[in-house]
C-alpha positions as CSV (number, residue, x, y, z in Angstrom):
1,M,0.0,0.0,0.0
2,P,1.2,3.5,-0.7
3,T,2.2,5.2,2.5
4,P,-0.8,6.9,4.1
5,P,-0.6,10.6,3.6
6,P,1.1,12.2,6.6
7,T,-1.8,14.7,6.9
8,K,-4.6,12.1,6.6
9,R,-6.5,12.0,9.8
10,S,-8.4,9.0,10.9
11,S,-10.3,8.0,14.0
12,T,-7.8,6.8,16.6
13,R,-9.1,4.8,19.6
14,I,-6.9,5.0,22.8
15,A,-7.8,2.3,25.2
16,C,-7.3,2.2,29.0
17,A,-8.3,0.2,32.0
18,T,-11.8,0.6,33.6
19,H,-11.9,3.8,35.7
20,S,-8.7,5.3,34.1
21,A,-10.4,7.3,31.3
22,P,-10.7,10.5,33.4
23,V,-6.9,10.3,34.0
24,L,-6.2,9.5,30.4
25,R,-8.4,12.5,29.2
26,A,-6.4,14.8,31.5
27,E,-3.1,13.3,30.1
28,L,-4.3,13.9,26.5
29,E,-5.4,17.4,27.4
30,S,-1.9,18.1,28.8
31,L,-0.6,17.1,25.3
32,G,-2.9,19.6,23.6
33,W,-5.8,17.3,22.7
34,G,-9.4,18.5,23.3
35,G,-9.1,22.0,21.8
36,E,-10.2,23.2,18.4
37,G,-9.2,20.8,15.6
38,Q,-8.3,18.0,18.1
39,E,-11.7,17.5,19.7
40,F,-12.5,14.2,21.4
41,Q,-14.8,12.2,19.1
42,E,-16.1,9.7,21.6
43,E,-15.5,8.9,25.2
44,H,-16.2,5.6,27.0
45,A,-15.3,4.0,30.3
46,T,-12.4,2.2,28.8
47,Y,-11.3,4.4,25.8
48,L,-11.2,7.7,24.2
49,Q,-11.3,8.5,20.5
50,V,-9.8,11.3,18.5
51,G,-9.0,12.2,14.9
52,A,-5.3,11.7,14.3
53,T,-2.8,11.4,11.7
54,L,-0.7,8.2,11.5
55,E,2.3,10.3,12.9
56,Q,0.2,11.7,15.7
57,A,-1.0,8.1,16.6
58,M,2.6,6.9,16.7
59,E,3.5,9.8,18.9
60,L,0.6,8.9,21.4
61,A,1.7,5.4,21.6
62,L,5.2,6.6,22.6
63,R,4.1,9.3,25.1
64,L,0.9,8.1,26.9
65,R,1.5,6.7,30.4
66,T,-2.0,5.5,31.1
67,A,-3.2,4.0,27.8
68,T,-3.1,0.3,27.0
69,Q,-3.6,0.4,23.2
70,V,-3.4,3.0,20.5
71,M,-5.3,2.0,17.4
72,W,-5.6,3.8,14.0
73,Q,-8.8,3.2,12.0
74,L,-8.4,1.6,8.7
75,A,-12.0,1.2,7.7
76,R,-15.6,1.8,9.0
77,F,-18.6,0.2,7.4
78,R,-22.2,-0.9,7.7
79,C,-22.2,-4.5,8.9
80,P,-25.6,-6.1,9.4
81,S,-24.3,-9.8,9.1
82,P,-21.1,-12.0,9.2
83,K,-21.6,-12.2,5.4
84,A,-21.3,-8.3,5.2
85,L,-18.3,-8.3,7.4
86,Y,-16.4,-10.8,5.2
87,K,-17.2,-8.8,2.1
88,E,-16.1,-5.5,3.5
89,V,-12.9,-6.9,5.0
90,A,-12.0,-8.8,1.7
91,A,-12.4,-5.5,-0.2
92,Y,-9.4,-3.8,1.7
93,P,-6.0,-4.0,-0.1
94,W,-4.4,-6.1,2.5
95,E,-1.6,-7.1,0.0
96,D,-0.2,-3.6,0.4
97,L,-0.3,-3.6,4.2
98,F,1.3,-7.1,4.6
99,H,4.7,-8.1,3.7
100,P,4.5,-11.0,1.1
101,P,4.4,-14.3,2.9
102,P,6.6,-16.0,4.1
103,H,8.1,-12.8,5.3
104,P,8.5,-13.2,9.2
105,D,6.3,-10.1,9.7
106,A,3.5,-11.5,7.7
107,Y,1.7,-12.8,10.8
108,L,-1.8,-11.7,11.8
109,T,-3.5,-11.3,15.2
110,I,-7.2,-10.4,15.4
111,R,-8.8,-8.9,18.4
112,A,-12.6,-8.6,18.2
113,A,-15.2,-7.0,20.5
114,T,-18.9,-7.3,19.3
115,D,-22.2,-6.3,20.6
116,T,-24.7,-7.3,17.9
117,P,-27.7,-9.5,17.9
118,T,-26.4,-11.4,14.9
119,I,-23.5,-12.9,16.9
120,D,-23.7,-15.4,19.8
121,N,-20.1,-16.6,19.5
122,Q,-17.6,-13.9,20.3
123,M,-14.8,-15.8,18.6
124,Y,-16.6,-16.0,15.2
125,P,-16.1,-12.5,14.0
126,A,-12.4,-12.7,14.4
127,L,-12.4,-15.9,12.4
128,V,-14.4,-14.1,9.6
129,V,-11.9,-11.3,9.5
130,K,-8.9,-13.7,9.4
131,D,-10.5,-15.8,6.6
132,A,-11.3,-12.6,4.6
133,I,-7.8,-11.3,4.8
134,C,-6.1,-14.7,4.1
135,D,-8.4,-15.5,1.2
136,R,-7.5,-12.1,-0.5
137,M,-3.9,-12.5,0.1
138,V,-3.9,-15.9,-1.5
139,K,-5.8,-14.4,-4.4
140,K,-3.3,-11.4,-4.8
141,T,0.0,-12.9,-3.7
142,G,-0.5,-16.6,-3.8
143,A,0.3,-17.1,-0.1
144,R,-1.5,-16.6,3.0
145,P,0.0,-15.0,6.2
146,D,0.3,-17.0,9.3
147,A,-2.3,-16.1,12.1
148,G,-2.4,-16.6,15.8
149,P,-2.5,-14.9,19.2
150,E,1.2,-14.2,19.7
151,R,0.9,-10.4,18.5
152,R,4.4,-10.7,16.8
153,G,3.3,-9.3,13.5
154,I,0.3,-7.1,12.4
155,V,-2.5,-6.7,15.0
156,L,-5.9,-5.7,14.0
157,S,-8.9,-4.8,16.3
158,L,-12.5,-5.2,15.2
159,Y,-15.3,-3.3,17.0
160,W,-18.8,-4.3,15.9
161,K,-21.9,-2.8,17.5
162,D,-25.4,-3.2,16.1
163,D,-25.0,-2.8,12.4
164,R,-21.8,-0.7,12.3
165,A,-18.2,-2.1,12.4
166,A,-14.8,-0.5,12.4
167,L,-11.4,-2.1,11.9
168,F,-8.3,-0.6,13.5
169,L,-4.5,-1.2,13.1
170,N,-2.8,-1.4,16.5
171,I,0.2,0.8,16.7
172,N,1.6,-1.3,19.5
173,A,1.7,-5.1,19.7
174,Q,1.6,-6.0,23.3
175,S,-0.2,-3.8,25.8
176,L,1.5,-0.4,26.5
177,S,1.6,-1.5,30.2
178,N,4.6,-3.8,29.2
179,R,7.2,-1.0,29.3
180,G,10.0,-3.5,29.1
181,Y,11.9,-2.6,32.2
182,R,10.3,-4.9,34.7
183,H,12.7,-7.9,34.6
184,L,12.0,-8.8,38.2
185,P,8.4,-8.4,38.9
186,G,8.2,-9.4,42.5
187,A,5.0,-10.6,44.2
188,A,1.7,-9.3,42.9
189,P,3.2,-6.2,41.1
190,M,1.2,-3.2,40.0
191,R,0.9,-2.8,36.3
192,E,3.0,0.1,35.0
193,T,0.0,2.0,33.4
194,L,-1.9,1.7,36.8
195,A,1.1,3.0,38.7
196,A,1.3,6.0,36.3
197,A,-2.5,6.6,36.5
198,T,-2.4,6.5,40.4
199,L,0.5,9.0,40.4
200,L,-1.3,11.4,38.0
201,A,-4.5,11.1,39.9
202,A,-2.8,11.9,43.1
203,G,-1.5,15.1,41.5
204,Y,2.2,14.1,41.2
205,D,4.1,16.0,38.4
206,G,7.7,16.0,39.7
207,S,7.5,19.5,41.2
208,T,7.5,18.1,44.8
209,P,9.1,15.2,46.5
210,L,7.7,11.6,46.1
211,V,8.1,9.0,48.8
212,N,7.1,5.4,48.3
213,P,7.2,3.2,51.3
214,M,6.5,-0.6,50.7
215,C,7.9,-0.1,47.1
216,G,8.0,-3.7,46.3
217,S,9.5,-4.2,42.8
218,G,9.6,-0.4,42.4
219,T,7.0,0.3,39.7
220,I,5.5,3.4,41.4
221,A,8.9,5.0,42.0
222,I,10.1,4.2,38.5
223,E,7.0,5.7,36.8
224,A,7.4,8.7,39.1
225,A,11.0,9.2,37.9
226,L,9.8,8.9,34.2
227,I,7.0,11.6,35.0
228,A,9.5,13.9,36.8
229,T,11.9,13.9,33.9
230,N,9.3,14.0,31.2
231,R,10.6,10.8,29.6
232,A,8.1,9.0,27.2
233,P,7.6,5.4,28.6
234,G,7.0,4.0,25.1
235,L,10.6,4.7,24.3
236,L,11.6,1.8,26.5
237,R,9.7,-0.8,24.3
238,P,11.4,-2.4,21.4
239,D,8.3,-3.9,19.7
240,Y,5.5,-2.0,17.9
241,A,3.2,-3.6,15.5
242,I,3.2,-0.5,13.2
243,T,6.9,-1.3,12.3
244,K,5.8,-4.7,10.9
245,T,3.8,-3.3,8.0
246,N,4.8,-3.2,4.4
247,W,4.1,0.6,4.5
248,D,7.0,2.9,3.7
249,I,7.0,4.5,7.2
250,N,10.4,3.7,8.6
251,D,11.7,7.2,8.3
252,L,8.5,8.7,9.8
253,W,8.7,6.2,12.7
254,Q,12.3,6.9,13.4
255,S,11.9,10.6,13.2
256,T,8.9,10.5,15.6
257,R,10.9,8.5,18.1
258,A,13.8,10.9,17.8
259,R,11.5,13.9,18.5
260,V,9.9,12.4,21.4
261,K,13.2,11.3,22.8
262,S,14.7,14.8,22.5
263,E,11.9,16.3,24.5
264,G,12.5,13.8,27.4
265,A,14.4,15.9,29.7
266,V,13.8,17.7,33.1
267,P,11.6,20.6,32.5
268,A,13.3,24.0,33.1
269,S,10.7,24.8,35.8
270,L,11.6,21.6,37.7
271,A,15.4,21.7,37.2
272,P,17.7,22.3,40.2
273,Q,18.9,25.9,40.4
274,G,22.6,26.9,40.8
275,G,25.6,24.7,40.3
276,D,24.9,21.9,42.8
277,R,25.8,18.3,42.3
278,A,22.1,17.2,41.6
279,S,22.1,19.7,38.7
280,A,25.4,18.3,37.4
281,R,24.1,14.8,37.4
282,G,20.8,15.8,35.6
283,L,18.6,14.9,38.6
284,P,15.2,16.3,39.1
285,A,14.8,19.2,41.7
286,H,12.9,17.1,44.1
287,P,13.8,13.6,45.6
288,I,12.1,10.2,44.8
289,I,12.6,7.9,47.8
290,A,11.5,4.2,47.7
291,T,11.8,2.0,50.7
292,D,11.1,-1.6,51.7
293,H,12.0,-3.9,54.5
294,D,12.5,-6.9,52.0
295,P,16.1,-6.9,50.6
296,L,15.0,-9.2,47.7
297,A,12.2,-6.8,46.8
298,L,14.6,-3.8,46.9
299,H,17.1,-5.7,44.8
300,A,14.4,-6.2,42.2
301,A,13.4,-2.6,42.4
302,R,17.0,-1.4,41.8
303,K,17.3,-3.8,38.8
304,N,14.2,-2.7,37.2
305,A,15.0,1.0,37.7
306,Q,18.4,0.3,36.2
307,A,16.6,-1.3,33.1
308,A,14.5,1.8,32.8
309,G,17.5,4.1,33.0
310,V,16.2,5.9,36.2
311,E,18.2,4.1,39.0
312,H,20.2,7.3,39.6
313,L,17.0,9.3,40.1
314,I,15.6,7.2,43.0
315,K,17.0,6.8,46.5
316,F,16.4,3.2,47.6
317,I,16.5,2.5,51.3
318,E,16.0,-0.8,53.1
319,C,13.9,-0.2,56.2
320,D,10.4,-0.6,57.6
321,F,7.9,1.8,56.2
322,R,7.7,3.5,59.5
323,Q,11.4,4.4,59.4
324,T,11.2,5.9,55.9
325,P,13.0,9.3,56.0
326,I,10.6,12.2,55.0
327,P,12.1,15.2,53.4
328,R,11.5,18.6,54.9
329,A,9.8,20.0,51.9
330,P,6.3,18.5,51.7
331,G,5.1,16.4,48.8
332,H,3.3,13.1,48.1
333,I,3.7,9.9,49.9
334,I,2.0,6.9,48.4
335,L,1.7,3.3,49.6
336,N,0.3,0.2,47.9
337,P,0.0,-2.2,50.9
338,E,-1.3,-5.8,50.6
339,Y,-5.0,-6.0,50.9
340,G,-5.8,-9.7,51.5
341,E,-6.9,-10.6,48.0
342,R,-3.8,-12.0,46.5
343,M,-1.3,-11.6,49.3
344,G,-1.4,-11.6,53.1
345,D,-4.3,-12.2,55.5
346,A,-6.8,-9.4,56.0
347,T,-7.0,-10.0,59.8
348,E,-3.2,-9.8,60.1
349,L,-3.2,-6.7,57.9
350,E,-5.4,-4.7,60.2
351,A,-2.4,-3.8,62.3
352,T,-0.4,-2.8,59.3
353,Y,-3.1,-0.4,58.1
354,A,-3.5,1.2,61.6
355,A,0.2,1.6,61.6
356,I,0.0,3.5,58.3
357,G,-2.4,5.9,59.8
358,D,-0.1,6.6,62.8
359,F,2.9,7.0,60.5
360,F,0.9,9.5,58.4
361,K,-0.1,11.5,61.5
362,Q,3.3,11.3,63.3
363,S,5.9,11.6,60.4
364,C,4.1,13.3,57.6
365,P,2.5,16.5,58.7
366,G,2.0,19.0,55.8
367,W,2.2,16.2,53.2
368,T,-0.5,14.6,50.9
369,G,-0.8,10.9,51.7
370,H,-2.2,8.2,49.4
371,V,-3.0,4.7,50.0
372,F,-4.0,2.4,47.1
373,T,-6.1,-0.6,48.4
374,G,-8.7,-3.1,47.4
375,S,-10.1,-3.6,50.8
376,P,-12.7,-1.1,52.2
377,Q,-12.5,-2.8,55.5
378,L,-8.8,-2.5,55.9
379,A,-9.0,1.0,54.7
380,K,-11.1,1.9,57.8
381,C,-8.3,0.8,60.0
382,I,-6.1,3.8,58.9
383,G,-8.2,5.8,61.2
384,L,-8.2,9.0,58.9
385,K,-10.9,10.4,56.9
386,P,-9.9,10.6,53.3
387,A,-10.3,13.8,51.3
388,R,-10.8,11.9,48.1
389,K,-11.5,8.4,46.8
390,R,-10.6,7.6,43.2
391,P,-11.8,4.1,41.8
392,F,-9.4,2.1,39.8
393,M,-9.3,-1.6,38.7
394,N,-6.3,-3.7,39.5
395,G,-7.0,-6.7,37.3
396,P,-10.4,-8.0,38.4
397,I,-10.2,-6.2,41.7
398,E,-11.9,-2.9,42.2
399,C,-9.6,-0.6,44.2
400,R,-9.6,2.8,45.6
401,L,-6.8,5.5,45.8
402,L,-7.5,7.1,49.1
403,T,-5.9,10.7,49.5
404,F,-5.3,12.2,52.9
405,E,-4.5,15.8,53.6
406,L,-2.1,15.4,56.5
407,Y,-2.3,18.6,58.5
408,A,0.2,19.6,61.2
409,G,-2.0,19.9,64.3
410,S,-5.6,20.9,64.0
411,N,-6.9,20.8,60.4
412,R,-8.7,24.1,61.2
């Protein structure tokens, strides 16, 4: 296929986890979306849709911290039946999009989501799309691409509701939550996109200190370092489905990456002032501290931070969370304790949550405290009234990010 015109705009669907759409919208708005000429076309609990050029879609996949997928629309059509679906898909020039088989990138993965009375088997539409593409490829090239779930080639997403269907080309292959730095995940780790969403929802932007007791494998601290230095998380990933197409877009892809990378530096407003050693090392102006009592967890956190290129931005300390050093300048302190669903016992954790409340009151006056938990009962043991409660999904578990304004003395 000829390279899509750089100025051609197409509907671009940006997916996220349930309850993360408001944070994703705020993130898009910070990048300039939502204004005139870049309006939001559609909003849903698990995605937002905008009109974007292919280059803009590439840039979104590299920059966004809370998105799981960025998909660029190839076609939209009326679709009253599986027969119509086959006909419309078979009419698309797939021989231009795919490398000729048996090229190693001539591999197809189909993701389908349907809500139409004509379908009672959710796997069937994906099979129809695969057959239509492969039949056309055989007709045009004499060979058919391999297909399967591995997402190692071209990834397409079908969305079919009532009698309308749309087919999207995924810019990324695996979920954007797989940054590529978490080599040692530890026990029950938080997804990278969820960690970034909680930080952004908490109001963290790198302009204040960030303290993360119970850091585990370090995901929250690492995402905080990426935010504080304005580094695009997608640059850490080596695999993107868009690079597997037969389109002549390598120069566009490389130039987009280079531009995004060049803008990943400490913002001038956050950079240390004067000629101190932190400035000389390119550190952000405000510290990021991560602590854990488990030496194995702390070893994993350091290794993951090293893989992300931010180890020098985080101060790792082995200690009980109650001994975490708190900088004089106030900022955000965020904990992700066990909550009895996958780790620990809820009864034994009551004392831990009570200790978190005591730690907040005694050691963190003037700070903003946050606790991410999936247990409303354990949250009550903190003994403080949260100023805000933000819902999130951690896999199948509905959780809350509880925010506490930690006043010194009376809150009056």
